[in-house]
C-alpha positions in Angstrom: 31.1 -17.3 16.8 33.3 -20.1 15.6 34.4 -21.4 19.0 35.7 -20.5 22.4 38.8 -21.4 24.4 38.6 -21.5 28.2 41.2 -22.3 30.8 40.9 -24.7 33.8 39.9 -21.9 36.2 36.6 -21.1 34.5 33.6 -22.0 36.7 30.4 -20.5 35.4 29.2 -20.1 31.9 25.8 -20.2 30.3 25.9 -21.5 26.7 22.3 -20.7 26.2 23.4 -17.0 25.9 25.1 -18.0 22.6 22.3 -19.1 20.3 24.5 -18.6 17.2 27.3 -20.9 18.4 27.4 -23.5 15.6 30.9 -25.0 15.8 33.0 -27.0 18.2 34.0 -25.5 21.6 37.7 -25.6 22.5 37.6 -26.6 26.2 40.8 -28.7 26.4 41.9 -27.2 29.7 38.5 -26.9 31.3 39.0 -29.7 33.8 37.3 -28.3 36.9 33.9 -27.6 35.5 31.3 -29.8 37.2 28.0 -28.9 35.5 28.5 -27.6 32.0 25.4 -27.0 29.9 25.4 -26.6 26.2 21.7 -27.0 25.6 19.7 -25.2 22.9 22.7 -23.8 21.0 22.3 -25.7 17.7 25.7 -27.3 18.1 26.6 -29.3 15.0 29.2 -31.9 14.0 30.2 -35.0 16.0 30.3 -35.3 19.7 33.2 -33.1 21.0 35.7 -35.6 22.3 37.7 -33.0 24.1 34.9 -32.7 26.6 35.9 -36.2 27.9 38.9 -34.6 29.6 36.5 -33.2 32.2 37.2 -36.2 34.5 35.4 -34.6 37.5 32.2 -34.1 35.6 29.0 -35.0 37.5 26.4 -33.8 35.1 26.4 -33.0 31.4 23.6 -31.4 29.4 23.9 -31.2 25.7 20.3 -31.6 24.6 18.4 -29.8 21.8 21.4 -29.4 19.5 22.4 -30.9 16.2 25.1 -33.3 17.4 25.4 -36.2 15.0 27.3 -39.5 14.8 27.7 -42.2 17.4 28.0 -41.8 21.2 31.8 -42.1 21.8 33.1 -44.7 24.2 35.4 -42.0 25.6 32.4 -41.0 27.8 33.9 -43.6 30.1 36.3 -40.9 31.3 33.4 -39.4 33.2 33.9 -41.6 36.2 31.8 -39.2 38.4 29.0 -38.7 36.0 25.5 -38.8 37.4 23.4 -37.1 34.8 23.9 -37.4 31.0 21.3 -35.6 28.9 21.6 -36.0 25.1 18.0 -35.5 24.1 16.9 -34.0 20.8 20.0 -34.5 18.8 20.8 -36.5 15.7 22.9 -39.2 17.3 23.1 -42.5 15.5 24.6 -46.0 15.8 24.8 -48.0 19.0 25.1 -47.1 22.6 28.6 -48.3 23.8 28.7 -51.5 25.7 29.7 -51.4 29.3 33.0 -53.1 28.6 34.0 -50.0 26.7 33.6 -48.0 30.0 36.4 -49.9 31.6 37.1 -47.1 34.0 33.6 -47.0 35.2 32.9 -50.7 35.9 33.5 -52.9 38.8 34.1 -56.2 37.2 32.7 -58.3 40.1 29.4 -56.5 40.2 29.1 -55.1 36.6 28.0 -51.7 37.4 29.2 -48.1 37.5 31.4 -47.1 40.4 29.6 -43.7 40.4 25.9 -43.6 40.0 24.6 -42.3 36.7 21.1 -41.6 37.9 19.6 -40.3 34.7 20.3 -41.2 31.1 18.4 -39.1 28.6 18.7 -40.4 25.0 15.2 -39.9 23.5 14.5 -38.0 20.3 17.8 -39.2 18.6 18.4 -41.8 16.0 19.8 -44.6 18.2 19.3 -47.9 16.4 20.6 -50.3 19.1 19.5 -51.3 22.6 20.6 -50.0 26.0 23.4 -52.4 27.0 22.3 -55.4 29.1 23.1 -55.2 32.8 23.4 -51.5 32.7 24.0 -50.3 36.2 23.4 -46.6 35.7 20.4 -45.9 37.9 21.4 -46.8 41.4 18.4 -45.3 43.2 15.2 -43.5 42.7 12.3 -44.5 40.4 12.3 -45.5 36.7 11.5 -42.2 35.0 8.1 -41.9 33.3 9.9 -40.1 30.4 11.2 -43.5 29.4 8.1 -43.8 27.3 9.5 -41.1 25.0 12.1 -43.6 23.7 9.8 -44.9 21.1 12.5 -46.9 19.2 13.7 -48.7 22.3 13.8 -52.5 21.9 15.8 -53.6 25.0 15.9 -52.3 28.5 18.0 -53.7 31.3 18.1 -51.9 34.7 18.9 -55.0 36.8 21.1 -55.0 40.0 20.3 -51.6 41.2 18.2 -50.0 44.0 15.3 -48.8 41.9 12.1 -48.1 43.8 8.5 -47.4 42.9 6.2 -49.2 40.5 6.8 -50.5 37.0 6.1 -47.4 34.9 2.9 -47.7 32.8 4.6 -45.8 30.0 6.4 -49.0 29.0 3.2 -50.2 27.4 3.6 -47.5 24.8 7.0 -48.9 23.7 5.7 -51.0 20.8 9.2 -52.1 19.7 10.3 -53.3 23.2 11.0 -57.0 23.3 13.4 -57.4 26.3 13.0 -55.9 29.8 15.2 -56.9 32.7 14.2 -55.2 36.0 15.5 -57.9 38.3 17.4 -57.3 41.6 15.8 -54.0 42.5 13.3 -52.8 45.1 10.3 -52.3 42.8 6.9 -52.5 44.4 3.3 -52.8 43.4 1.5 -55.3 41.2 2.6 -57.0 38.0 1.1 -55.0 35.1 -0.8 -56.9 32.4 0.9 -55.0 29.6 4.0 -57.1 30.1 2.2 -59.8 28.1 3.3 -57.9 25.0 7.0 -58.2 25.8 8.6 -61.4 24.6 11.2 -61.6 27.4 11.0 -59.9 30.8 12.5 -60.6 34.2 11.1 -59.2 37.4 12.8 -61.5 39.9 14.1 -60.4 43.3 12.1 -57.2 43.8 9.4 -56.4 46.3 6.4 -56.9 44.0 3.1 -58.1 45.6 -0.3 -59.4 44.9 -1.6 -62.0 42.5 0.4 -63.0 39.5 -2.0 -62.4 36.6 -3.6 -65.6 35.2 -2.2 -64.8 31.7 1.3 -65.5 33.1 0.5 -69.0 34.6 2.5 -70.8 31.9 5.6 -68.6 32.2 8.7 -69.8 33.9 8.6 -69.1 37.7 12.2 -67.7 37.5 10.8 -64.5 36.0 9.0 -63.8 39.2 11.1 -65.6 41.8 12.3 -63.7 44.8 9.2 -61.5 45.3 8.0 -62.9 48.6 4.6 -61.2 48.6 3.6 -62.6 45.2 1.1 -65.4 45.0 -0.7 -67.3 42.2 -1.1 -70.5 40.3 2.5 -70.8 39.3 5.0 -73.4 40.5 7.0 -72.1 43.4 4.3 -69.7 44.7 1.5 -70.1 47.3 -2.1 -69.9 46.2 -3.6 -66.5 46.9 -5.9 -66.2 49.9 -9.4 -64.8 49.3 -9.4 -61.1 49.2 -11.9 -59.0 51.3 -13.6 -58.0 48.1 -14.0 -61.6 47.1 -15.4 -62.5 50.5 -17.9 -59.6 50.3 -19.0 -60.9 46.9 -19.5 -64.4 48.3 -21.4 -63.0 51.3 -23.8 -61.2 48.9 -24.2 -64.0 46.4 -24.7 -67.0 48.7 -28.0 -65.8 50.2 -29.3 -65.1 46.7 -28.2 -68.5 45.5 -29.9 -70.3 48.5 -33.1 -68.3 47.9 -33.3 -69.1 44.3 -32.4 -72.8 45.0 -35.3 -73.0 47.4 -37.6 -71.4 44.9 -36.5 -73.9 42.3 -37.0 -76.9 44.7 -40.5 -75.6 45.6 -41.4 -75.1 42.0 -40.2 -78.7 41.1 -42.1 -80.1 44.1 -45.3 -78.2 43.2 -45.0 -79.3 39.5 -44.6 -82.9 40.5 -47.6 -82.7 42.8 -49.7 -81.2 40.0 -48.6 -83.9 37.6 -49.4 -86.6 40.1 -52.8 -85.0 40.8 -53.6 -84.7 37.1 -52.7 -88.3 36.5 -54.8 -89.4 39.4 -57.8 -87.4 38.2 -57.3 -88.7 34.7 -57.2 -92.3 35.9 -60.3 -91.7 38.1 -62.1 -90.2 35.2 -61.1 -93.2 33.1 -61.9 -95.9 35.7 -65.0 -94.3 37.2 -65.9 -94.4 40.9 -65.4 -97.9 42.1 -68.1 -97.4 44.7 -70.7 -96.1 42.2 -73.1 -98.7 40.9 -73.8 -96.8 37.7 -70.2 -96.0 36.9 -68.2 -99.1 37.7 -66.0 -101.3 35.6 -65.0 -104.4 37.6 -62.1 -105.4 35.2 -60.5 -101.9 35.4 -61.0 -101.8 39.2 -59.4 -105.2 39.6 -56.4 -104.1 37.5 -56.0 -101.0 39.8 -56.2 -103.2 42.9 -53.5 -105.6 41.5 -51.4 -102.6 40.8 -51.7 -100.8 44.2 -51.2 -104.0 46.1 -48.4 -105.2 43.9 -50.3 -108.4 43.1 -51.5 -108.8 46.7 -48.0 -108.6 48.2 -47.8 -109.9 51.7 -46.7 -106.5 53.1 -50.2 -105.1 52.3 -51.9 -108.0 54.2 -53.4 -106.9 57.5 -55.2 -110.1 58.5 -55.7 -113.7 57.5 -58.6 -116.0 58.2 -59.5 -119.6 57.3 -61.4 -118.6 54.2 -59.7 -115.3 53.2 -57.0 -112.7 53.7 -57.6 -108.9 54.1 -55.4 -106.3 52.4 -55.2 -102.6 52.9 -54.7 -100.5 49.7 -54.8 -96.9 48.7 -56.6 -96.4 45.4 -55.5 -93.8 42.7 -58.4 -91.6 43.8 -56.8 -91.4 47.3 -59.4 -93.6 49.0 -58.1 -96.2 51.5 -60.0 -99.5 51.3 -59.8 -103.0 52.9 -59.8 -105.9 50.4 -61.0 -109.4 51.3 -59.4 -112.0 49.0 -60.8 -115.5 49.2 -58.4 -118.4 49.1 -58.6 -120.3 45.9 -60.2 -123.5 47.3 -63.0 -121.5 48.9 -63.9 -119.8 45.6 -65.2 -123.2 44.3 -67.1 -124.1 47.4 -70.9 -123.4 46.7 -71.6 -123.2 50.5 -69.1 -120.3 50.9 -70.5 -118.7 47.8 -73.9 -118.6 49.4 -72.4 -117.3 52.7 -70.6 -114.5 50.8 -73.8 -113.4 49.1 -75.6 -113.2 52.4 -72.8 -111.1 53.9 -73.1 -108.7 50.9 -76.8 -108.4 51.4 -76.3 -107.6 55.1 -73.6 -104.9 54.4 -75.0 -103.5 51.2 -75.8 -100.1 52.9 -72.2 -99.6 54.0 -70.0 -101.5 51.5 -69.4 -102.0 47.9 -68.5 -105.3 46.4 -67.0 -106.8 43.3 -66.7 -110.3 42.0 -64.0 -111.4 39.5 -65.5 -114.6 38.3 -62.4 -116.4 37.0 -60.0 -116.1 39.9 -61.2 -114.8 43.1 -63.8 -112.9 45.1 -63.2 -109.6 46.8 -65.0 -107.7 49.4 -64.4 -104.0 49.6 -65.1 -102.4 53.0 
């Protein structure tokens, strides 16, 4: 069949019943048809411009054909168009800018007067971007089939009433460098895959949750207007602890305290062991000060000087006319009283005799030492 001619009264026709239709269709007077479908008929040649006379058209399906050439700007005549399906053709060139659709645009708002709710252009040879500020999808969700547009490099759906979440299929558009989803009603969290897109705008939506840390250096204007967003970005409040975070803290804190106490106990025990070892080493070196057979007066005196800090007054527990008595704890742990003669009494022979007599009397209960050059000590 080379073509068909249909008047303006024709209402129903299924082009799929004409699989061998390969040339243009003559539908110049077909002005009342609202839902024509020419899918899967292997139509060839350029886009049939005479179809643009269907001014009342609401949906137009011409997918899975062999239509080639650019998308004509005359599509702007479809002022009531809601669905345009051009999938699986051989269309080339650029998608017409919105200014070309001068009958479909409200200049003050830059959007279609009638709501083109679906625009299917995948599996063609489009080499340009979807025009910026496209106002074609006035409600509903961003279709997941958008991921099929593998050559897409720019996507702008701002100033609409789109709902739902940002479709994960966008991550598969490796050529996408510009995304503008501002001024919609998108919900959910900000997906991490947006890091791969050079420019994106999510402002004035209903997004929620924490702004991912990887976006902390981005301009806050990209996220502004989402009242339920939080994060470490200028203009946003810090995120409160989540219930999961608090649960983790409640679990970790007791473990941290337990291990901290174990560590403190280990350190304390280690220090006690070191101190005990040093004391035992010193005792082994100095001998028992109270043992007659294992006694070194010089070493003992050095220890006494050390533990009393050279007979500091704070260790003095009594003072008489001939001597002062000091209390000291030896490295072995023993507490002793030390009688230190005043310097003048050391040289007095009379006192020397008196001291020796005192030693003889107390020999069964005391030990003594005499440091000949400086002073006499009585250890009790």
